[in-house]
N, C-alpha and C positions, 0 to 999 in steps of 0.2 A: 576378131583375132580368136582362132581356137586355141585353148590351152591344152598342151599333151598330158595324157593319160598310160602310162604305159605297161602293158602284158609282158611280162619278160616269159620268152618260151625257148626252154632247153633242157632237155632230157637227162643233163650233167649237171647237176643242183644239190648242193647239203639235202640230208634229210635227218631225222634220228635215229635212223639203221645204217646209213651213208655220212656219218658227220662230216667227211673230208673230200667228199664227191664235189668237185666244180666249185671251191669255197671262192676262187679265183674270179669267177663269175658275180658270186655272192656279194664279194667286196666290194666289186666294181659298180655293181647295179643298186646294192644297197645305197652308195654314196650317191647316185644320181636322185635316190628318195629323197634324199634332205634337199633338193628342188623341185622333183615332180614327182607325184603321186604314181605307184609302183605296184602291181600284183606280179604271181610268179604262176605258172603252169611248166610243173615239169613231169611230163609224160615218161610212162615208166614199161618198157617190154614187159608182154607176157604172153601164153600159150597155155592149152587146156592141160599140157603132160608135164611142166615143166618142174612140177614139185619131185614129181619120181627121179629126176636127173638130180635131187639133193643128196640121192642116197650115195652118188657118187661125189658131188660137187657140193659139199654143204653151203657154200655162201655165193652157190649160181643165183645170180638175178633176185636179191633180198626184196622186199616187196615193203614199203612203206604205206603209212594210214594213208587214205584218201587226202587229208588236210592236215596243213599242221600251222599254226602262228610263229612267224620269226621275226623276232625283233621289233613288232606288231603289225609286220607284214604278214599278206593271205599267199599262201604255199599250197599248190593244189598237185596232186599226182595222180592225174587220170592214166589208165591202164590201153594199152594198143597192142593188137594182134601182130608178134613177130616170132616167126621162126628161127631156135638157134640156128647160125649155121646157112639158112636157106631164105631165099628169094628177098635177098637185103636191099636190091633194086626198089621193092616195093616198100621200104618201111617208112619211108617218108609219108606216101601214100595213107598206110594205115596208122599212122602217128596223125595225122591231121584227123584220120573220121575218128580215129578212139576219143581227141580230145576236143570235138565238133561242139557236144553236149555241153561240155564244162565252160565255153568260150562264150555259149549261146548263154548260158545262165550268167555270166559275169560279165554282158555286154556293156552293159554302162556305165561300169568301172576304167575304160580302156578305150582310146580311140588310136594306138600305135601296137602294133606286133615286133618285139624287138625281139628276135632269133640270134641265137647262139651255135656256131658251125653250120657251113652250108648245107650240111644234107650229115642225115634225113630231115632233122631241126629246120633248117632255113627251107627248105624244100615243102616241108607240112606247113609251116608257116605262110608261104606265099600263097597255097592252096586252102588256108585258112584265112587270108587276108581277101581274094578273090570272092569265096563264099561270102562274107560277112561284108564285104567294102571297106575294110580298113586298110590304111598302109603299110608297109612292111619294111623293116630294118635285119640287116645281117652282119653279124660280127665271126668272121674269118679269122679262127686261134689256130691253123696247123693242120689240120685233119684234110686239107682239100689239097695238099702236096698228094700223099699217097690216094687219096680216093679219084685223082685225076686219072692214074694210070687204069681205071676199071670203068670201061666203055657205058655200061649203064648207069653205074653212078655220077659218073662224070658229066653226062647228057643231063641229069637232073638235077644235078648242081647249077649247071649254067643257066639250064630252065628257071631255076630259083633266082640265080644273081641278077637275070637279065629282067625279073618280074620284081625286083622290090626296089623301093623310094630310094634308099641311102646303105652303102656299104660302108662298114668299119673291119680295118684291119688292124691287128696287134704288132703288125711289124710291114717296115717298106716292101723286103724281100717275099712276103706273102701274096702283098698287092702286086708287086710284078709278076708272080707268076699267075695268078688269073687273069691278069692284064695279058698275059702270053696265048690266055687259051681263048683270048675275045672279048673279055669283060671290058666296058668303058673305063677308063681310068679316070675320067672326071667323075664318076660315079661313088670312088673310093677316098675315104679319107681314114690316114693311118692314124690310132690312136692305142698307144701300146699299155698296158697294165703298170700298175703303180706299188706304192711300197705304203705298207702301215707301221709310220713309225711309232706307233704306240707298243709295236706288238715285238716287232724288229730291232733290237740294238745288245751291243756287245753285253756280256754279262763277265763277270771277275774268272779267266779260265781254268785258276788254282782250283776255286769253289768249286765250279762245275766238274771240273775232272775228279776231283775226291768226290762227288756226289754220284760219277757215273761210273770210278772205280776203275778211273785210267791214269796210270803213271803221269807223273809231270814231266818227265822227260822223255815222253813217247813222241813221235813223230804219226801225227792222224789226220788221213784223210775223212772224208762225208761226202755220201751221197744222199740225195735226197729224192722219193719221188715215187709212182704207183710199182709196186713189183711187177712189172713187163718187160718183155723182149728188148721194145724199141729203146728204151730208157739207158740201156747198157751197161748196167753191172756185172754180167758175166764177162766183160771188155775188161774190166778196170780189175777185176779179180784174177784174171790169166794172167796178169802182169806183174802182181802179190809175190810169187816166189823169188822173181828176181829182185825186185824192190827189198824183200826182206832181207838180201843177202847183204844189200848197203843199208837198210838201217833195220838192225833186230828187233827194236821195239817198234816198228811201224804197226798202226790199228788202222783197219778200215770198218767204219760206221756207216750201216746201211739203213737207211731210215723209210720207210714207207712200208704199206702193206697191199690186200686186195682192191681191185678195182672193176669198172666194167669190164675191160680188154683183157681181163683174167690176174692171174697170180702164178708166178714163178719161183716160188721163194724154195720150195722142196728141189727144185732145180738148181739154183744156187746154192742150197745149202752141200748139195751132193758135191757141186762142183768144190764147193771148199774143202770137203771132206778128201777128194779126191786128190787133189792138190797139198792135204795137210796144211791148212791152214786156220784150222780150227782157233790156235791162240792170236789169231793176226786178224779175224775179221767178227764183227758182232754185229747180230740183226735187231736192232729195237724197237719194230714196229712201227706202226702209222702214230705221228703225234698232232694233236690238237694244234691248230698254228700258232696260238698264243702260248705254247710253251716248245716252239720249235726253236726258240733264240737258245736255249739248254744246250741239245748236241751241238748246234750250231759254233756257239761260242767255247767248247772244248776240241773245235779240231784246228788245223793249221791251213790246211786247202779243201775248197768243195770242188768236187770233180764229177761230169754227168758227161758221160761216152755216149751220147743219146744219138737214134737215130734220123729224130725226126721232132721237130719243134715250131711253134711259130712265135710265141714272147715268155721264154719261161721266166717267168715269176718270181722262182724258188732261186734265179742268180740275183737279182736284187736284195730278196731276203738274206741269203749268203753274205753280199758284199754290206747289207747294213750293219750284219756281226763282224765287221773288219775281214773277211775272207776272200783271199783271190780266188778265182775261179777259170778251173781247167774244163773246156768241151770242146765239143766239135763242130765244124762249120756248115751248119744244116740249120735250115731255116733264117730267122729274125738273130742266133744266137749274137755274130757277130755287129749286130747292130745295140746287142744288149753289153757285152765283152767289147767294149770299142777301142781300147786302150791296153798299150802292154803294161800300162800301171793297174791295171784292172786285172790281170789272168791271162791267158793264154788260148788261143783258139787254134786247133789242128785241123787237117783232111779228116773226113770220115773214114774209119775201117784202115787205118793205119796206125798198128798197134807202136810201132818204134817211135812215132812222133808223138804220140801220147805219152810213152814211156820217155821221152827225155824231156817232155814237157813236166810230168810229174816232178821227175829229177830236180831240174830247174826251181819250181815251184817250191820244193821243201828245202830248197838253199836260200832261196834270195830271201833279203831280209825288205819283205812286203813294208809300204807307207799305210798300215791299218786308217791311219785317220783320212787320208786321203780317197781312200776306197770306200769309206763309209759316208765321207762327203759327198760323193758321187750318187748312191743310193738315196741317201737325202733330195738330192734334185731333183730324184724320179717317184717325188710322193704322190697323193692321189691327187691333190688340190687341183692341180695342172691337168690331169686327163678329165676330172670330171667337167671343169668349166667347160670344154671342148664338147663333150659329150651332150652335155644341158645344152648349148649352145646348137647344136646338129637338130636334137627333138624338138627344139623349138620351131626351128628352119621349118623341119617336115609337116609341124603341127598348123603352120602357118599356110601351109602350102595346100592342107585339105579344105574342101568345100563345105 
């Protein structure tokens, strides 16, 4: 029997310079490490003149050190050639090429490559797997839906999924999406994300509101996520003028910051200013995951008017703090918010439905204990046992 040794391959992974990037991947795979040894390779996009772009975009493509040790685990950050906005259909090839020497150096430390996101990461991983004669697994995380609308990237994504040994999907809806594109259903196992109950639990609301200078009798909405268009902060802000008429002390907390997809904070701030909502919206910045329970515990309702998700871990994190969730019917959102006792799922791009759901959520007497119990049932333990079983099965198939 071959004992699995995993190389986690993902361009989205925390580093000292981007501590909140891909935390959900680290949470998942570092728990797998308790059963199966892992190392991590996180390729970083680079091109010769990107330093010039930082004169206009100071946080563009921050470059971590080439190596870090995180919780005793080796994490490597090799560079790969990538021109911003151009030749994206070749990112997978250049990612594989840029990572090859690192994987050759580490070759004795792994016998499975576990990639996250089908493209470009999964495609690069299958090239590396072919070059080094190593089986590859790929986890679908939601980007596969928009990428399937781009012919060049769709073709490479499907090539990667065809050439992998096993596919994990964080939601059944995402599995069904790639099956509709021609991927074998039997090859895919749904393994959602979990919740860290040591980090997420409710704090005393009066205390955290005092710490954040929030009135005890305020109605508080909260959204958490990277400040990018698809997360839908602007859709919530657009509804606030009417909501404020009904709830004069309404406050909307936005928790999040820069991401590889960009940063629309200035645009959101301009929207707030135009709508004269400065007293009703607070930008709290990005929070480390272990501190996120503070603003969550200060809120009444979690809302995310998102355009695309695989399995939004932040829903479980909010629920673990006792919050109902209002979100849109995209990706696996209905699989997480699967009961009216947990929240409300509304059609995407339907502001009237979103508005009505927020009114209902602010008025309803939610059973926080029931919401918390549901989150607790989705701890990481059950997820990790499935993953380790699958990795051992892949290991047993190796020659």
